[in-house]
N, C-alpha and C positions, 0 to 999 in steps of 0.2 A: 397517499397509499404507499405502503412499503414495496420496494422492488424486490422480488423474490427469486428472479432468474436472470441470467445474462441476456436472454432474449428481450425481457422487459427493460433491462438496462440499455440495450441497443436502441429500442424504440424511444426511450426517453432522451437519449443522446441525439437521435435524428430530429426530434421535436425542437431541441435547442439549436441545432444547426452546427455546421462544421467549425472547428477551432483550428488555428494555425499551430502546427507542431514542428518544432525545430529538432532535428535528430543529429546527435553528435556521433561522428565516425560511422557514417551511414553505409560504408562500403562492405556490406555483407548481404548475402542473398535473402536470408530470412527477414532482415530489416526492410529490404526493398519490397518483398512480397507483402509484408504487413502494411507498409505505407501505401502501396498500390491498392490493396484491398480496402483500406480505410478511406482513400479518396473515391474509389469506385462506389462505395456504399454511402458516401456523403457525410462521413463522420469527421473528416479532417482534410485540411490542406497542408501539405508537407514541404518543409525546407530541408534539403539534404546538405549536411556539412561534412566534408570528408575528401577523400581522394577522388577527384572528378573522373580521371581516366578509369580507375577501378570500378567506380559506380556505374559508368556507362558500359563497361565491358561485362559486368555481372548482369546488368539489366538486359543487354543484348543477348547474352548467352542463355539467359533464363526466360526470354520473351516477356519481360516485365515492363509494363507501360509506365514510364516515369516522365512522359512528355510534358506534363503540366507542372512538374515540380521544379522549383528553383534549386540549383546546385551551387554551393559556395565552396570554393577550393581551399581545403586545409587538410593535408594528408596526415599531419601529426595529431593523434587522438586527443592528447591533453589540450592542445591549442584549439582543436575542434570543439571540445567541451566548453572552453572559455568563450568561444564565439557564439555558441548556442545560448549560454547564459546571458551574454550581452544582448542578443536578439530579443530574448524574453524581457530583460530589464528595460530595454528601450521601447517595448510594446510592439515589436514587429512579429512576435509570436506569443501565444498564450500558454503553451506547454513545452517543457524541455523533455526530450526522450533520449535514453541511453542506447547507443548502438554498439559497435565493436570496440569497446573501451572498458577497462577495469572499473568496477563499481566505485572503488576508493577514489580513483582519479576523477570520475564524474562528480562525485559528491564534493570533493575538494574544490572543483570549479564552482559548484553551487554555493559553497561557503566563502568563496573568495571575496575579500572586502572591496575590491575594485569593481568586479563585473558580476559578482554572485547575487543570490536572491535572498540574502538575510533580511529578516524583519524583526529580529529579536526573540524569535521563538525557536524551540528545538525542532530540528528536522527528524521526522520519524516515518517508518515504513508501515503501511497498512495493507495487508493482503486480504482480498475478497475471494471467497471460495464458493463455488456452486458444486455441491456434493450429491451424487446420485442417491435418491431415496430420502434426502434431507429436505425438510419443508420450507427452508429459508436460506438466504445467503448467510455465510458465516464469516466474520471479520476476525483476523488474527494480527496482533502487534506485540512487540516489534521483532520481525524475523529477518531484518535486513540492514539496519542502520546503527542503532545504539547497541554496542557490544555487551556492556555490563552496566545496566542502568542503575543510577543512584535513586534514592527515594524521590528526590526532586524531579529527576528525569522521568520516573514512572508516572508522576502526576501528569506531565505533559504528554506522555505516551497515551495514557487513558483519555485525556481530553481531546487529543487529535483523533483518536479512533472513534470517539463519540461523534465528533464533527463529521467524519466521513460517513458513518452509518446514518446520521440525520440527513445528509445530502442525498442519500439513497432512499429516503422516505421512512426510515425507522424513527418514529417520533421521539420515543424515550427508550433507547436501546438498553438491554440488560447486559451488564458487563461482569464477567467472571474473572477474578484475579487468580491465576492458576498457581498451584504449588504441588508438591508431591503428596500432600495430605490436606484434608479439609479441617484438620485440627490445628489450632495455634500451638506451635511448639518452639520454645526459646532456643532449642538446638538447631532449628531450621530457619535461618534469617528471612527467607522469602515468605514464610507464613506470617511473620511479624509485619513485613512491609504490606502484605495483602490485607491484614486486619486494619492497619493504619489507613490504607487507602479507602477501605469501606467506611471507616468512621469519619474520615474527611468528607466523603460524599454525603453522609448523614448530616454533617454540619454545614453543608452547602459550599465547601471549599473546592469540590469538583462538581461541575454542573452538567445537566442535560441527560443524564442516564441514571439507571438504578444499578448500584455497584455492590457486589458482595465478594468476600474472600476471607481466608483462603478457601478455594475449592479445587478438588482434584479434577482431572479431565473428565472422568466418567460421570461424576455427579454434577458437573457443569452443564453437560449436554443431554443426560439421560434422566428423565423423570423417575424411571423405575429404580435406578441406582440411588438417586436422592431419597426416594421413599424408603428403600431398604436400610439406608444409613440414618434415617430419621432426621434428615436435614430440612428444616423449615425456612424457606427463603424464596423471595420473588424471582431470584436469578437461577437457582439450582434447577437443572434439568431443562432450562429453556434459554440459555445464554445466546445472545446475538454476537457478542464480542468476547474473545478469549485473549487475555493479556498474559503473555509468557514471562517467566521470571528473568530470562536473558535471551540473547540472540541465538545461542546454541539450541535451547529448548524450542524457541519459536521457529527456527529454521528447520529443525528436524520434524516438528509437527507439520509444518507447511509441506515439506517434501513427502512425508508419509501420506498425507491426504491426497497429494497429486499422484503418487505412484502406486499406493496400495488401494486407496478408495476411488481412484480414477476421477478425482475432482478436477474441475477447471478453475484456474486461478488468474486473477488480475491483481496487479500490485501498483501502489502509488506512494510517493513520498510527499508528505504534507508538512506544513510549518513554515514554508518559505513564501516569497511573493507570488509564486505560481507553482502549480504541482509539477512533480517530476515523474 
């Protein structure tokens, strides 16, 4: 059964049991609060990698219970990220989490040939959104990792997003490849990529989902809009996954949902040995 709310997602996670999460540069109050809450709810066991003195001071000042958490001293954020990847690579943790460190530095550690989590696939970001008044979770990719994806990279972005949606119970997710218009226009390269991705899915080159594009945002999620424009598609109006043409469009869409639509968002980077 498809998970449609974050409450259902939490229930499913509790059934699986806690995973060990290694947090890079954990010396920040919000990070420690999240870690303590995850442990309290039985979702995770946390390893804190960062400035030990700062972590303890923040926890004491904020009355945050970190008593059960292992702390590994590494005050330099870039080195903390490398240590986290090493912990995951060696099997001491199942998930790597970003703390008070730049995203680029965290991802560079994940891609490091010595301690990173490469498995020969593209690392991509998948955002999962719970939107008030919307009847299902909405998946958006890539809003955080691949800046200007090539056609080859878009194939992996779509495939990774399908994988995440399936893990949340969406058996055959409907994927909308977004562009400024639903019409294929040689002057708008993203519409050509979208059409090619849809045809590749028809030919079985992308598996696990129903893919259509190009679709504009309105007719990707609104049945009424799709009807008005005369679009006949299994995806139009009922997309589970929205594939943005580039990181700028994806990032702005994600933040617009968060700040204007008051959506709740969870994000994950997939394609490596373990999720980030």
